[in-house]
Backbone as CSV, one residue per row, in Angstrom:
resi,resn,N_x,N_y,N_z,CA_x,CA_y,CA_z,C_x,C_y,C_z
1,GLN,79.351,11.625,-13.553,78.037,12.136,-13.007,78.445,13.272,-12.072
2,SER,77.498,14.458,-12.020,77.846,15.644,-11.349,79.169,16.362,-11.632
3,GLU,79.474,16.082,-12.850,80.808,16.982,-13.416,80.280,17.448,-14.684
4,ASN,80.626,18.582,-15.067,80.469,19.040,-16.498,81.433,18.219,-17.473
5,ILE,81.200,18.196,-18.843,82.007,17.458,-19.690,83.407,18.071,-19.828
6,ASP,83.564,19.291,-19.453,84.909,19.975,-19.604,85.715,19.554,-18.480
7,ASP,85.258,19.266,-17.241,86.005,18.856,-16.115,86.170,17.344,-16.004
8,SER,85.336,16.646,-16.530,85.436,15.126,-16.491,86.312,14.274,-17.276
9,ASN,87.016,13.373,-16.872,87.871,12.586,-17.584,87.307,11.315,-18.127
10,ALA,86.160,11.228,-17.957,85.430,9.884,-18.393,85.305,9.834,-19.948
11,ASP,85.415,8.587,-20.420,85.315,8.439,-21.909,84.216,9.246,-22.569
12,ILE,83.123,9.033,-21.856,81.805,9.778,-22.583,81.949,11.111,-22.568
13,SER,82.733,11.762,-21.542,82.860,13.230,-21.558,83.725,13.509,-22.734
14,ARG,84.748,12.827,-23.020,85.702,13.095,-24.152,84.907,12.973,-25.434
15,ASP,84.080,11.975,-25.502,83.274,11.829,-26.890,82.204,12.957,-26.995
16,LEU,81.585,13.514,-25.965,80.718,14.497,-25.967,81.400,15.815,-26.311
17,ARG,82.518,15.972,-25.794,83.447,17.294,-26.071,83.612,17.307,-27.520
18,LEU,83.976,16.100,-28.257,84.352,16.122,-29.506,82.983,16.461,-30.388
19,LEU,81.920,15.735,-30.024,80.540,15.723,-30.610,80.103,17.277,-30.665
20,VAL,80.330,17.939,-29.457,79.971,19.359,-29.303,80.683,20.318,-30.132
21,ARG,81.924,19.999,-30.200,82.926,20.695,-31.129,82.617,20.605,-32.513
22,GLU,82.310,19.272,-33.027,81.907,19.099,-34.378,80.519,19.739,-34.683
23,ARG,79.509,19.715,-33.913,78.255,20.422,-34.063,78.455,21.935,-34.263
24,LEU,79.204,22.500,-33.322,79.495,23.925,-33.248,80.300,24.345,-34.580
25,VAL,81.206,23.514,-35.024,81.769,23.896,-36.308,81.050,23.801,-37.495
26,ALA,80.070,22.873,-37.406,79.008,22.645,-38.371,78.100,23.876,-38.516
27,GLY,77.981,24.724,-37.509,77.149,26.022,-37.460,75.871,25.788,-36.762
28,ASP,75.953,24.807,-35.994,74.789,24.643,-35.010,74.737,25.689,-33.818
29,THR,73.554,26.095,-33.415,73.573,27.079,-32.215,73.706,26.121,-30.894
30,ASP,73.937,26.783,-29.836,74.010,26.317,-28.592,72.945,25.410,-28.301
31,ALA,71.677,25.967,-28.480,70.409,25.377,-28.296,70.258,24.091,-29.208
32,GLN,70.591,24.175,-30.391,70.679,22.929,-31.322,71.498,21.930,-30.946
33,VAL,72.762,22.233,-30.340,73.581,21.282,-30.001,73.161,20.500,-28.613
34,ILE,72.559,21.360,-27.776,72.002,20.702,-26.480,70.865,19.860,-26.834
35,ASP,70.005,20.296,-27.730,68.813,19.524,-28.101,69.313,18.090,-28.801
36,TYR,70.158,18.183,-29.691,70.957,16.989,-30.522,71.405,16.099,-29.373
37,VAL,72.187,16.502,-28.400,72.857,15.649,-27.452,71.855,14.996,-26.461
38,VAL,70.859,15.784,-26.121,69.780,15.233,-25.224,68.911,14.329,-25.916
39,ASP,68.485,14.537,-27.363,67.910,13.693,-28.035,68.670,12.334,-28.268
40,ARG,70.039,12.396,-28.481,70.737,11.099,-28.620,71.061,10.518,-27.416
41,TYR,71.412,11.134,-26.209,71.704,10.485,-24.938,70.692,10.503,-23.774
42,GLY,69.832,11.298,-24.055,68.751,11.477,-22.898,69.176,12.742,-21.884
43,GLU,68.189,13.165,-21.075,68.515,14.144,-20.171,69.585,13.772,-19.075
44,TYR,69.920,12.505,-19.000,71.023,12.141,-18.022,72.291,12.844,-18.209
45,VAL,72.535,13.302,-19.501,73.784,13.838,-19.885,73.823,15.462,-19.450
46,LEU,72.675,15.904,-19.072,72.582,17.434,-18.740,73.069,17.537,-17.170
47,PHE,73.899,18.636,-16.998,74.423,18.877,-15.688,73.176,19.340,-14.716
48,ASN,72.453,20.087,-15.227,71.198,20.570,-14.477,70.020,20.015,-15.285
49,PRO,69.328,18.815,-15.137,68.232,18.364,-15.973,67.173,19.432,-15.952
50,ARG,66.416,19.496,-16.961,65.226,20.515,-17.231,64.082,20.071,-16.262
51,ALA,63.545,20.962,-15.619,62.397,20.868,-14.838,60.983,20.904,-15.597
52,ARG,60.769,19.921,-16.250,59.631,19.714,-17.077,59.403,18.266,-17.213
53,GLY,58.206,17.792,-17.392,57.753,16.549,-17.814,57.821,15.637,-16.439
54,SER,58.476,14.470,-16.696,58.579,13.520,-15.517,59.611,14.102,-14.500
55,ASN,60.529,14.967,-15.062,61.498,15.423,-14.122,60.853,16.473,-13.135
56,LEU,59.755,17.025,-13.602,59.103,18.066,-12.713,58.747,17.378,-11.394
57,ALA,58.289,16.236,-11.422,57.855,15.545,-10.245,59.026,15.452,-9.272
58,LEU,60.179,15.016,-9.924,61.442,15.029,-9.081,61.860,16.335,-8.564
59,TRP,61.899,17.398,-9.278,62.084,18.610,-8.774,61.353,19.079,-7.646
60,LEU,59.949,18.619,-7.744,59.041,19.207,-6.631,58.852,18.214,-5.521
61,ALA,59.442,17.068,-5.608,59.107,16.047,-4.513,59.981,16.471,-3.376
62,GLY,61.170,16.921,-3.441,61.877,17.433,-2.193,61.232,18.559,-1.397
63,PRO,60.883,19.692,-2.085,60.096,20.642,-1.343,58.828,20.189,-0.855
64,ALA,58.253,19.270,-1.449,56.821,18.802,-1.055,57.178,17.895,0.198
65,MET,58.114,17.064,0.232,58.358,16.243,1.360,58.774,17.202,2.507
66,LEU,59.557,18.119,2.364,59.862,19.160,3.504,58.623,19.805,3.928
67,LEU,57.722,20.194,3.130,56.484,20.722,3.723,55.587,19.880,4.425
68,VAL,55.480,18.637,3.890,54.631,17.536,4.591,55.403,17.219,5.939
69,GLY,56.601,17.021,5.914,57.321,16.632,7.254,57.237,17.895,8.175
70,GLY,57.382,19.015,7.671,57.235,20.268,8.719,55.777,20.269,9.263
71,GLY,54.757,19.991,8.445,53.384,20.165,8.894,53.168,18.882,9.886
72,LEU,53.643,17.801,9.691,53.465,16.648,10.551,54.214,16.967,11.996
73,ALA,55.506,17.543,11.679,56.039,17.851,13.114,55.461,18.931,13.914
74,PHE,55.034,19.910,13.069,54.226,21.024,13.892,52.951,20.354,14.513
75,GLY,52.189,19.563,13.783,51.031,18.972,14.187,51.265,18.131,15.509
76,TYR,52.281,17.293,15.533,52.721,16.490,16.530,52.997,17.241,17.834
77,LEU,53.882,18.282,17.477,54.319,19.014,18.787,53.198,19.831,19.417
78,ARG,52.253,20.287,18.530,51.082,21.145,19.107,50.208,20.089,19.696
79,ARG,49.851,18.908,19.225,49.027,18.027,19.989,49.676,17.677,21.274
80,ARG,50.874,17.396,21.305,51.744,16.891,22.396,51.664,17.969,23.482
81,LYS,51.813,19.175,23.092,51.744,20.350,24.155,50.240,20.419,24.724
82,ALA,49.246,20.268,23.794,47.904,20.049,24.267,47.594,19.076,25.248
83,GLU,48.242,17.939,25.122,47.987,16.814,26.029,48.663,16.999,27.306
84,VAL,49.743,17.673,27.236,50.558,17.893,28.602,49.825,19.107,29.338
85,THR,49.255,19.994,28.806,48.457,21.105,29.511,47.141,20.463,29.943
86,ALA,46.567,19.733,29.261,45.209,19.194,29.591,45.225,18.260,30.669
87,ALA,46.282,17.635,30.999,46.416,16.651,32.063,46.335,17.346,33.447
88,GLY,45.180,16.918,34.014,45.014,17.587,35.566,45.462,16.559,36.630
89,LEU,45.156,16.893,37.809,45.521,15.857,38.871,44.402,14.952,39.201
90,THR,44.651,13.880,39.580,43.604,12.791,39.945,43.289,13.314,41.332
91,GLN,42.094,12.691,41.767,41.516,12.854,43.129,42.435,12.818,44.121
92,GLU,43.146,11.518,44.268,44.262,11.109,44.987,45.366,12.015,45.162
93,GLU,45.795,12.751,43.987,46.912,13.683,43.885,46.425,14.924,44.533
94,GLU,45.202,15.349,44.215,44.764,16.589,44.969,44.720,16.495,46.410
95,THR,44.264,15.255,46.953,44.208,15.157,48.414,45.447,15.195,48.808
96,ARG,46.504,14.530,48.382,47.948,14.407,48.842,48.494,15.977,48.788
97,LEU,48.199,16.770,47.739,48.704,17.933,47.585,48.214,18.855,48.704
98,ARG,46.815,18.731,49.023,46.334,19.593,50.174,46.934,19.363,51.446
99,GLU,47.267,18.022,51.587,47.819,17.546,52.889,49.265,18.234,53.073
100,ILE,50.032,18.067,51.863,51.287,18.732,51.908,51.296,20.232,52.160
101,LEU,50.371,20.898,51.478,50.280,22.317,51.739,49.775,22.764,53.050
102,LYS,48.933,21.919,53.909,48.646,22.332,55.251,49.725,22.249,56.308
103,GLN,50.797,21.469,55.943,51.886,21.291,56.795,52.676,22.530,56.879
């Protein structure tokens, strides 16, 4: 995983290299070879899976979670700031402050 078949030493990579070579020698185009391998092994074998179908949800989940998290953090910080500035002095605190300032 996370390696192309040319760099990998795994058995399946060796098998895929042979399969790709056979298909290309047989006259298949690059697109036909890719479609053949994906049909046979699934999109798991692609170095960069296609962003369509069920994979599209996975491709969009990361940015969506980042946006939601950023929105929640922004809302939390904005609310927290409003709470801090809205808090005034109690009557007892105001009286004590006046006494201190008179001295």
